[in-house]
N, C-alpha and C positions, 0 to 999 in steps of 0.2 A: 203301459210302461213307457216313460219318457226316454228317448234315445240318448245315449251318453254323448257328451260333447267331445269333439276331437281335441287333441292336445299335441304337444311336441315331445311327449314322454318317449315314444319309440324312436323318434328322430334323434333325441339326445343320447339314447343308448347306442345308436349306430355311430354317432359322433365320438362318443367316448371310446368306441372300438377303433377309431382311426378314420372313419368316413366323414370328413368335415363338411364337405359340400354335398348336400342331399337334394335330389329332385323327386318330388312327389308327382306322379302321373296318373291320370284317369281318363277314361274314354266316354264319349257320349254319342248316341246315334247308332250303336251296333245293331239294335233290333228294329230300326226304322225301315220303312219300305222305300223311301225317297230321300234324296239329299245325301250329303257326305257323312262319313264317319269321322269324328273329330277327337283329338287327343290334346288335353291340356297338360302343361308342365309348370310347376312352381318350385323354384330353387331357393333353398335356405342355406345359411352357414351358421357357425356358432354365435355370430353377432346378432342374429335375428331374435327378436323378442316374441312373446306370446302373440298368437294370431289375433287379428281384429275380432272383437266380440261379435258373436252371431254367425261366424263362418261354420259351416257344416256341409255334409253331403248335399249336393245341389238339389236332389230330389225332395229333400225335406224343407226347402226354402221356397217362398213364393217368387214369382217372376220379378216383382218389384224389389224384393229383398236381395235377390241375386244381382240385379243390375246395379243397385246402390252399393253392393259390396265390391264390385270390380275395381274402382279407383283406389279403394282402401287396400286391396290385395296387391295392386301394382306398387303402392308405396311400401308395403310390408316386405315383399319378396326381394331377394337379391337379383333374380331374373325370372322371366315368365314368358310363355308363348303358347299358342294353339296351332296345331297342325291338322291338316285335313287330307282325306283321300276321297276322290270323287266317286259317284255311282259307277262310271265306266271303269274306273280302276278296281272297284269292288268286284264288278263283273269279270274283269280280266284275271285277277289273282286270288279272289276269295276274300272273305271278311277278315280272317286272321292276318293274312299278309297285308291287307289294306290297313288294319290297325297298326301293324308294324311300320308301314310307310308313313302314316300320319304321325306316329310317335317319333320316328326319325326326323321328320320335318320339324316337329315342335322342338326337339333337342337342338337341331341345327339353328333354328330361328332364335332361341333364347341366348345364344352366344356364350354360354358357360358350360364347360364340361364338368359334370358332377362326379363325385367319387362313388356314388351309389344312387340307384333309381329304385324307388318304392312303387310297386304296382298293386292295385287292389285285386283281390281274388287269389287263386291258387295256380294260375297259368301264366308263365312268362311268354307273352306274345311279342315282346320287344326284341328279344335276342333271336337273330335269324340263323337257321342251320346252314344256310348257303346264300352268299350274296349274289343273287342273279336277278335277271329281269328288271323290274322297275327300280330295284335297289342299286343299280349301277350308278345312279346319280349321287348316292350317298355312301358309296363303297369306302371312301376315305374317312368316313365318320365312324370310328370304332365305337361300339356301344359300351357304356360303362357297366360295371357289375350291376345285376338286378336282383332284388329280393321281392318276393310276393308275400302279402299280408292279407289274411281274410278280414273283410270289413275294414280295410284301410281307409276307405272314404268316410267311415264313422269314427275311426280311432286316431288317424294321423292328420294334423292340421294341414300339412303340405299337400296331401292327396285330396282332402276336402276342398282346399283352395283351387287345386287344378281342376276339379270337377265343376266348380262354379265358373271358372274362366271358360272352359270348354262348352258348358251348357249355354252360357250367355251368347258366346260367339256363334255357335251352331244355330241357336234359335233365331238370331238376327238374320242369318243366311236364309232360313226357311221363310221368315216374314218377308224378306226382299223378293223371294221367288214367288210368293203367293199371287201377286197381280198377274203373272204370266199364265197361271193355271188356277184361277180362283175356285174352280169346281172341286178341287181336292181338299180345300180347307186347311192348307198348310200353316196359315197364320195362327190357327188354333191348335192343330194336332201335331205340328212340327214334323210331319212326314211319317208319323207312327200309324198303326192300324186302327184308327178311330172309325166309327161307323160311316161317317160321311166320306171318308177317304176310300174305304173299301167299296162303297156304293158307286163312287165316281170311277173307280178302276173298273168295276164290272160294266158300267155303262159306256165308258169312253176309252178304256184301255190305258196303257202306261205312257207316260211322257218321257222326254229325254232325261229328266232328273230322277227317274225311277231306277231301281236296281233290277235290270231286266233279266238277269240270270236266275232270279228268284221266281218261284211259281206264284205270280201275283194274279188276283182276279182280273180277267180281261186280257191278260198277257197271252203270248203264244203258249199253247198247251205243251206240257212236258219240256219246258225250256231246260237246256243243259245246265248242270251245276259244275263249275270249273274248279279244278285243283283239289287235292286231298285236304288242304288246310281249311277249306270253306266249310265250317262246321254249322252254319245256318243253311238249311236246305230249302230256302224259299217259303218257309212257313211263317205267315204274318204273326207278329207279336201283338197282343192287345195293348192298347195305350191306356195309361192311367192319367188322371188329372195332374198328378205330380210330374210325370214324365213329359206331358205336353206343356207344362208350365202355365196352366190355367190358374 
């Protein structure tokens, strides 16, 4: 069955309800073993027309198609940005809080305060129950209202566009890091749990770019898992060709 193409139908419904400036947001790298977790944001308003032909959830696009799409999305959106949280920040606060930090950074960087944020899935990881720790830097940046939509990356053009922006930027980071530690194969697997990555971890241990609080092959046994919000307990996620961008 061919996946449905995203559209602005849901965004238009929210705009008719009074939320004129809408930010689609999506994350990339949540299940990776190395590198940052990244959040893209793509902002639209009622003046924005139909999204460029071919935009869809980044996992359903080839690496070449994603890269070619980026300048078209830059011209299409009212504003856009990608925020990141580093492996050390993931280790310090947990993956959910790190997602929140990356999302806050993306919102701050795009320079536009939306009336509504659309997140893919069923969990609002952007709204913080308490502004503490790493979020002190963004405490003055109140988060707009958030709505979650199941399969938003396949239904909403703004969210699909955000996923493409985040995927292209994070993949480029991992390719730039690859020459520092070529044994892990990051140029191909982008930090996910591909076979060559797991084998190198077992043989050589973790690098500074790995998430060391996770129970990685070759890492310190029984490494602590920090914070209640860290819902990934160091279990490597298998990588697919789509996720790695091959």
